[in-house]
GUVOTI-406363 format. One record per residue (C-alpha): residue in three letters; residue number from 1; x, y, z. Coordinates in steps of 0.5 Angstrom, whole numbers, plus 500, padded with zeros to 3 digits. Each point is the difference from the previous one (the first is absolute). Layout:
<rs>
+------+-----+-----+-----+-----+
! rest !  nr !  xx !  yy !  zz !
+------+-----+-----+-----+-----+
!  ALA ! NUM !   X !   Y !   Z !
...
+------+-----+-----+-----+-----+
</rs>
This chain:
<rs>
+------+-----+-----+-----+-----+
! rest !  nr !  xx !  yy !  zz !
+------+-----+-----+-----+-----+
!  MET !   1 ! 698 ! 661 ! 692 !
!  ALA !   2 ! 497 ! 494 ! 497 !
!  LYS !   3 ! 504 ! 494 ! 500 !
!  GLU !   4 ! 500 ! 499 ! 493 !
!  SER !   5 ! 503 ! 507 ! 499 !
!  MET !   6 ! 506 ! 498 ! 504 !
!  GLY !   7 ! 503 ! 495 ! 496 !
!  MET !   8 ! 501 ! 495 ! 505 !
!  SER !   9 ! 495 ! 495 ! 503 !
!  PHE !  10 ! 500 ! 500 ! 508 !
!  GLU !  11 ! 503 ! 493 ! 500 !
!  GLY !  12 ! 506 ! 503 ! 496 !
!  PHE !  13 ! 501 ! 506 ! 505 !
!  GLU !  14 ! 499 ! 494 ! 506 !
!  ALA !  15 ! 506 ! 497 ! 496 !
!  VAL !  16 ! 504 ! 506 ! 500 !
!  ALA !  17 ! 499 ! 502 ! 507 !
!  ASP !  18 ! 502 ! 493 ! 502 !
!  LEU !  19 ! 507 ! 501 ! 497 !
!  PHE !  20 ! 501 ! 506 ! 503 !
!  GLY !  21 ! 498 ! 496 ! 507 !
!  VAL !  22 ! 505 ! 495 ! 498 !
!  LEU !  23 ! 505 ! 506 ! 499 !
!  ALA !  24 ! 498 ! 504 ! 507 !
!  ASP !  25 ! 505 ! 496 ! 504 !
!  SER !  26 ! 507 ! 502 ! 501 !
!  SER !  27 ! 502 ! 493 ! 502 !
!  ARG !  28 ! 498 ! 498 ! 493 !
!  LEU !  29 ! 503 ! 506 ! 496 !
!  MET !  30 ! 506 ! 498 ! 504 !
!  ILE !  31 ! 500 ! 493 ! 497 !
!  LEU !  32 ! 499 ! 503 ! 493 !
!  TYR !  33 ! 506 ! 504 ! 500 !
!  LEU !  34 ! 504 ! 495 ! 503 !
!  LEU !  35 ! 498 ! 495 ! 494 !
!  LYS !  36 ! 501 ! 506 ! 495 !
!  LYS !  37 ! 507 ! 498 ! 501 !
!  GLY !  38 ! 499 ! 493 ! 498 !
!  PRO !  39 ! 496 ! 493 ! 503 !
!  ALA !  40 ! 501 ! 498 ! 507 !
!  PHE !  41 ! 498 ! 494 ! 504 !
!  VAL !  42 ! 495 ! 501 ! 506 !
!  SER !  43 ! 506 ! 500 ! 505 !
!  GLU !  44 ! 504 ! 505 ! 496 !
!  VAL !  45 ! 494 ! 505 ! 500 !
!  VAL !  46 ! 499 ! 499 ! 508 !
!  GLN !  47 ! 508 ! 501 ! 501 !
!  LYS !  48 ! 500 ! 506 ! 496 !
!  THR !  49 ! 493 ! 503 ! 502 !
!  GLY !  50 ! 501 ! 498 ! 507 !
!  LEU !  51 ! 492 ! 498 ! 500 !
!  LYS !  52 ! 499 ! 493 ! 504 !
!  GLN !  53 ! 499 ! 494 ! 495 !
!  SER !  54 ! 493 ! 500 ! 501 !
!  ASN !  55 ! 498 ! 507 ! 499 !
!  ALA !  56 ! 505 ! 500 ! 493 !
!  SER !  57 ! 496 ! 494 ! 498 !
!  LYS !  58 ! 494 ! 503 ! 501 !
!  HIS !  59 ! 502 ! 506 ! 496 !
!  LEU !  60 ! 503 ! 496 ! 494 !
!  ALA !  61 ! 494 ! 496 ! 500 !
!  VAL !  62 ! 495 ! 507 ! 499 !
!  LEU !  63 ! 505 ! 503 ! 495 !
!  TYR !  64 ! 500 ! 493 ! 496 !
!  ASP !  65 ! 493 ! 499 ! 500 !
!  ALA !  66 ! 499 ! 508 ! 497 !
!  GLY !  67 ! 504 ! 497 ! 494 !
!  LEU !  68 ! 506 ! 505 ! 502 !
!  LEU !  69 ! 505 ! 494 ! 502 !
!  GLY !  70 ! 502 ! 494 ! 497 !
!  ARG !  71 ! 503 ! 494 ! 504 !
!  GLU !  72 ! 503 ! 493 ! 498 !
!  ARG !  73 ! 502 ! 494 ! 505 !
!  LEU !  74 ! 507 ! 498 ! 500 !
!  GLY !  75 ! 500 ! 494 ! 504 !
!  ASN !  76 ! 497 ! 502 ! 507 !
!  GLN !  77 ! 501 ! 507 ! 499 !
!  ILE !  78 ! 495 ! 505 ! 496 !
!  ARG !  79 ! 504 ! 506 ! 496 !
!  TYR !  80 ! 496 ! 506 ! 499 !
!  PHE !  81 ! 501 ! 505 ! 494 !
!  VAL !  82 ! 496 ! 506 ! 498 !
!  ALA !  83 ! 495 ! 498 ! 494 !
!  ASP !  84 ! 498 ! 507 ! 498 !
!  GLU !  85 ! 505 ! 506 ! 500 !
!  LEU !  86 ! 494 ! 505 ! 499 !
!  VAL !  87 ! 499 ! 500 ! 508 !
!  PHE !  88 ! 507 ! 504 ! 500 !
!  GLU !  89 ! 497 ! 505 ! 495 !
!  LEU !  90 ! 494 ! 502 ! 505 !
!  CYS !  91 ! 505 ! 500 ! 505 !
!  THR !  92 ! 504 ! 505 ! 497 !
!  LEU !  93 ! 494 ! 504 ! 498 !
!  VAL !  94 ! 498 ! 500 ! 508 !
!  CYS !  95 ! 507 ! 502 ! 502 !
!  GLY !  96 ! 500 ! 506 ! 495 !
!  LYS !  97 ! 494 ! 503 ! 503 !
!  LEU !  98 ! 502 ! 499 ! 507 !
!  HIS !  99 ! 507 ! 503 ! 498 !
!  ARG ! 100 ! 496 ! 506 ! 497 !
!  ASP ! 101 ! 496 ! 501 ! 506 !
!  ALA ! 102 ! 505 ! 500 ! 504 !
!  THR ! 103 ! 504 ! 505 ! 496 !
!  ALA ! 104 ! 494 ! 505 ! 500 !
!  HIS ! 105 ! 499 ! 499 ! 507 !
!  ALA ! 106 ! 507 ! 502 ! 502 !
!  HIS ! 107 ! 499 ! 506 ! 495 !
!  VAL ! 108 ! 494 ! 502 ! 504 !
!  LEU ! 109 ! 504 ! 499 ! 507 !
!  LYS ! 110 ! 506 ! 504 ! 497 !
!  LYS ! 111 ! 495 ! 506 ! 498 !
!  VAL ! 112 ! 497 ! 500 ! 507 !
!  ALA ! 113 ! 506 ! 500 ! 504 !
!  GLY ! 114 ! 503 ! 505 ! 495 !
+------+-----+-----+-----+-----+
</rs>
């Protein structure tokens, strides 16, 4: 298939792959779902996720650089918040697919066992 007929440039596909790469980490997904409930300081993210401070900060920076999080400085602390709710629509689609796959697999196993 020619590049022109795909409707997106190679660079566009790279940008999509980069975003999926950001979302391909369970710690980052956990942080996103924590922040879905509301903004949180780094110390709160550490406490509620069980991640080490340096690890949480690294993941928050990756999510921020990807445009998924925003942040604001309050004194000497930084509070993070979800900047793009679209990420949760994507997660809902993926979760729905995983649920359908598990249901189909369970149905097959039931037939085999029965």
